[in-house]
BALOBA-1460 file (C-alpha; in Angstrom, 3 decimals):
// residues 140
<rec num="1" residu="x" x="-181.948" y="165.373" z="103.030"/>
<rec num="2" residu="x" x="-185.146" y="163.568" z="102.261"/>
<rec num="3" residu="x" x="-187.107" y="163.734" z="98.891"/>
<rec num="4" residu="x" x="-190.712" y="164.406" z="99.047"/>
<rec num="5" residu="x" x="-191.364" y="161.999" z="96.289"/>
<rec num="6" residu="x" x="-189.454" y="158.996" z="97.358"/>
<rec num="7" residu="x" x="-191.260" y="156.256" z="98.862"/>
<rec num="8" residu="x" x="-188.595" y="155.119" z="101.072"/>
<rec num="9" residu="x" x="-187.682" y="158.503" z="102.484"/>
<rec num="10" residu="x" x="-191.721" y="158.490" z="103.854"/>
<rec num="11" residu="x" x="-191.209" y="155.345" z="105.297"/>
<rec num="12" residu="x" x="-187.395" y="155.734" z="106.714"/>
<rec num="13" residu="x" x="-188.855" y="159.070" z="108.197"/>
<rec num="14" residu="x" x="-192.050" y="157.624" z="109.749"/>
<rec num="15" residu="x" x="-194.375" y="159.198" z="107.039"/>
<rec num="16" residu="x" x="-195.705" y="155.941" z="106.061"/>
<rec num="17" residu="x" x="-196.231" y="152.916" z="108.198"/>
<rec num="18" residu="x" x="-194.125" y="149.760" z="108.289"/>
<rec num="19" residu="x" x="-193.278" y="147.041" z="110.439"/>
<rec num="20" residu="x" x="-190.466" y="148.097" z="112.044"/>
<rec num="21" residu="x" x="-187.750" y="145.893" z="113.287"/>
<rec num="22" residu="x" x="-185.089" y="148.705" z="114.301"/>
<rec num="23" residu="x" x="-184.507" y="152.289" z="114.192"/>
<rec num="24" residu="x" x="-181.865" y="154.994" z="115.203"/>
<rec num="25" residu="x" x="-180.903" y="158.111" z="113.756"/>
<rec num="26" residu="x" x="-179.519" y="157.519" z="111.056"/>
<rec num="27" residu="x" x="-181.605" y="154.283" z="109.917"/>
<rec num="28" residu="x" x="-185.199" y="152.529" z="109.793"/>
<rec num="29" residu="x" x="-185.054" y="148.679" z="109.249"/>
<rec num="30" residu="x" x="-188.404" y="147.504" z="108.204"/>
<rec num="31" residu="x" x="-189.723" y="143.882" z="106.955"/>
<rec num="32" residu="x" x="-190.079" y="143.405" z="103.095"/>
<rec num="33" residu="x" x="-193.635" y="143.716" z="101.909"/>
<rec num="34" residu="x" x="-192.766" y="141.241" z="99.644"/>
<rec num="35" residu="x" x="-190.341" y="138.925" z="101.283"/>
<rec num="36" residu="x" x="-188.034" y="136.341" z="99.557"/>
<rec num="37" residu="x" x="-188.103" y="134.460" z="102.838"/>
<rec num="38" residu="x" x="-189.429" y="134.536" z="106.677"/>
<rec num="39" residu="x" x="-188.044" y="137.753" z="108.163"/>
<rec num="40" residu="x" x="-186.672" y="139.545" z="104.819"/>
<rec num="41" residu="x" x="-185.560" y="143.160" z="106.171"/>
<rec num="42" residu="x" x="-184.767" y="146.212" z="104.389"/>
<rec num="43" residu="x" x="-182.220" y="148.751" z="105.952"/>
<rec num="44" residu="x" x="-183.196" y="152.240" z="104.862"/>
<rec num="45" residu="x" x="-180.996" y="155.010" z="105.251"/>
<rec num="46" residu="x" x="-183.520" y="158.326" z="106.657"/>
<rec num="47" residu="x" x="-181.229" y="160.340" z="104.315"/>
<rec num="48" residu="x" x="-181.736" y="160.214" z="100.838"/>
<rec num="49" residu="x" x="-178.669" y="158.918" z="98.854"/>
<rec num="50" residu="x" x="-179.928" y="157.253" z="95.316"/>
<rec num="51" residu="x" x="-177.476" y="154.278" z="95.237"/>
<rec num="52" residu="x" x="-174.042" y="153.647" z="96.866"/>
<rec num="53" residu="x" x="-172.271" y="156.126" z="94.614"/>
<rec num="54" residu="x" x="-173.585" y="158.882" z="96.878"/>
<rec num="55" residu="x" x="-173.605" y="157.009" z="100.302"/>
<rec num="56" residu="x" x="-170.957" y="158.599" z="102.578"/>
<rec num="57" residu="x" x="-168.362" y="156.413" z="104.123"/>
<rec num="58" residu="x" x="-169.696" y="157.071" z="107.684"/>
<rec num="59" residu="x" x="-173.114" y="155.884" z="106.494"/>
<rec num="60" residu="x" x="-171.735" y="152.811" z="104.651"/>
<rec num="61" residu="x" x="-169.701" y="152.183" z="107.957"/>
<rec num="62" residu="x" x="-172.371" y="152.309" z="110.296"/>
<rec num="63" residu="x" x="-174.681" y="150.037" z="107.654"/>
<rec num="64" residu="x" x="-172.512" y="146.969" z="107.476"/>
<rec num="65" residu="x" x="-172.454" y="146.991" z="111.657"/>
<rec num="66" residu="x" x="-176.005" y="147.167" z="111.462"/>
<rec num="67" residu="x" x="-176.363" y="144.689" z="108.821"/>
<rec num="68" residu="x" x="-174.250" y="142.099" z="110.985"/>
<rec num="69" residu="x" x="-176.331" y="142.731" z="114.229"/>
<rec num="70" residu="x" x="-179.370" y="142.052" z="111.903"/>
<rec num="71" residu="x" x="-177.885" y="138.717" z="110.486"/>
<rec num="72" residu="x" x="-177.100" y="137.679" z="113.919"/>
<rec num="73" residu="x" x="-180.806" y="138.568" z="115.293"/>
<rec num="74" residu="x" x="-182.138" y="136.384" z="112.187"/>
<rec num="75" residu="x" x="-180.139" y="133.380" z="113.344"/>
<rec num="76" residu="x" x="-180.771" y="133.905" z="117.290"/>
<rec num="77" residu="x" x="-184.752" y="135.059" z="116.776"/>
<rec num="78" residu="x" x="-185.729" y="133.238" z="113.818"/>
<rec num="79" residu="x" x="-183.271" y="129.989" z="113.750"/>
<rec num="80" residu="x" x="-182.156" y="131.269" z="110.272"/>
<rec num="81" residu="x" x="-179.062" y="129.177" z="108.538"/>
<rec num="82" residu="x" x="-177.502" y="131.674" z="106.696"/>
<rec num="83" residu="x" x="-178.269" y="135.346" z="105.754"/>
<rec num="84" residu="x" x="-177.946" y="137.100" z="102.181"/>
<rec num="85" residu="x" x="-176.751" y="140.860" z="102.123"/>
<rec num="86" residu="x" x="-178.089" y="141.959" z="98.971"/>
<rec num="87" residu="x" x="-177.792" y="145.569" z="97.645"/>
<rec num="88" residu="x" x="-178.401" y="146.592" z="93.900"/>
<rec num="89" residu="x" x="-177.375" y="149.822" z="92.243"/>
<rec num="90" residu="x" x="-178.706" y="151.010" z="88.771"/>
<rec num="91" residu="x" x="-181.247" y="149.339" z="86.547"/>
<rec num="92" residu="x" x="-178.712" y="147.077" z="85.052"/>
<rec num="93" residu="x" x="-178.089" y="145.648" z="88.819"/>
<rec num="94" residu="x" x="-182.001" y="145.373" z="89.280"/>
<rec num="95" residu="x" x="-182.311" y="148.507" z="91.497"/>
<rec num="96" residu="x" x="-186.046" y="149.411" z="91.513"/>
<rec num="97" residu="x" x="-186.318" y="152.075" z="93.918"/>
<rec num="98" residu="x" x="-183.717" y="155.102" z="93.597"/>
<rec num="99" residu="x" x="-183.161" y="155.287" z="97.689"/>
<rec num="100" residu="x" x="-180.198" y="153.504" z="98.714"/>
<rec num="101" residu="x" x="-181.427" y="150.190" z="100.626"/>
<rec num="102" residu="x" x="-179.853" y="146.717" z="101.626"/>
<rec num="103" residu="x" x="-181.601" y="143.549" z="102.114"/>
<rec num="104" residu="x" x="-181.158" y="141.498" z="104.939"/>
<rec num="105" residu="x" x="-182.442" y="138.039" z="103.919"/>
<rec num="106" residu="x" x="-182.302" y="135.188" z="106.435"/>
<rec num="107" residu="x" x="-182.056" y="131.789" z="104.375"/>
<rec num="108" residu="x" x="-183.026" y="128.386" z="105.694"/>
<rec num="109" residu="x" x="-181.436" y="124.815" z="105.064"/>
<rec num="110" residu="x" x="-185.138" y="123.763" z="103.712"/>
<rec num="111" residu="x" x="-184.069" y="123.160" z="100.308"/>
<rec num="112" residu="x" x="-185.781" y="126.706" z="99.135"/>
<rec num="113" residu="x" x="-184.864" y="128.359" z="95.682"/>
<rec num="114" residu="x" x="-181.360" y="130.239" z="96.076"/>
<rec num="115" residu="x" x="-182.121" y="134.192" z="96.142"/>
<rec num="116" residu="x" x="-178.496" y="135.078" z="94.799"/>
<rec num="117" residu="x" x="-177.509" y="133.415" z="91.779"/>
<rec num="118" residu="x" x="-174.828" y="133.782" z="89.077"/>
<rec num="119" residu="x" x="-173.084" y="131.493" z="86.471"/>
<rec num="120" residu="x" x="-169.349" y="131.142" z="86.801"/>
<rec num="121" residu="x" x="-167.329" y="131.653" z="83.810"/>
<rec num="122" residu="x" x="-163.557" y="130.726" z="83.378"/>
<rec num="123" residu="x" x="-161.272" y="133.468" z="83.609"/>
<rec num="124" residu="x" x="-158.420" y="134.586" z="81.601"/>
<rec num="125" residu="x" x="-155.181" y="135.206" z="84.083"/>
<rec num="126" residu="x" x="-153.826" y="138.007" z="81.801"/>
<rec num="127" residu="x" x="-157.342" y="139.514" z="81.596"/>
<rec num="128" residu="x" x="-157.539" y="139.327" z="85.302"/>
<rec num="129" residu="x" x="-154.417" y="141.152" z="85.998"/>
<rec num="130" residu="x" x="-155.506" y="143.983" z="83.635"/>
<rec num="131" residu="x" x="-158.749" y="144.324" z="85.113"/>
<rec num="132" residu="x" x="-157.175" y="144.227" z="88.919"/>
<rec num="133" residu="x" x="-154.596" y="147.277" z="87.710"/>
<rec num="134" residu="x" x="-157.603" y="149.017" z="86.176"/>
<rec num="135" residu="x" x="-159.884" y="148.948" z="89.071"/>
<rec num="136" residu="x" x="-156.971" y="149.638" z="91.245"/>
<rec num="137" residu="x" x="-155.855" y="152.573" z="89.901"/>
<rec num="138" residu="x" x="-159.526" y="153.805" z="89.559"/>
<rec num="139" residu="x" x="-160.376" y="153.706" z="93.610"/>
<rec num="140" residu="x" x="-160.995" y="156.963" z="95.061"/>
């Protein structure tokens, strides 16, 4: 269901104009207005889901197939050398719009700054085993 006060619902459903790359019954793909790189796209479900925790399996399955097609289009149509798929959930993870969306960010081998980074840390083997068990036991 669409939310009346959600900007991404309005864009996904054509109420607000956008530079649309692709559209079907479930998604609209637009160019990001503040792109990280040339060709930066957003995949927007037409139905409103706040985040990945609300996303039905059927939608997430179709989403990944679409993301692959868009990555291939970026490589073929824009001569991208790679692509980042970025999806943030919750304020702590950098989510700024409470409507599930995935960024498809073409990458170019021109020395530009990385968009997705983190600092690797050493891991403790015993803690890794505990974490793996806790996560495994928590899967739905």
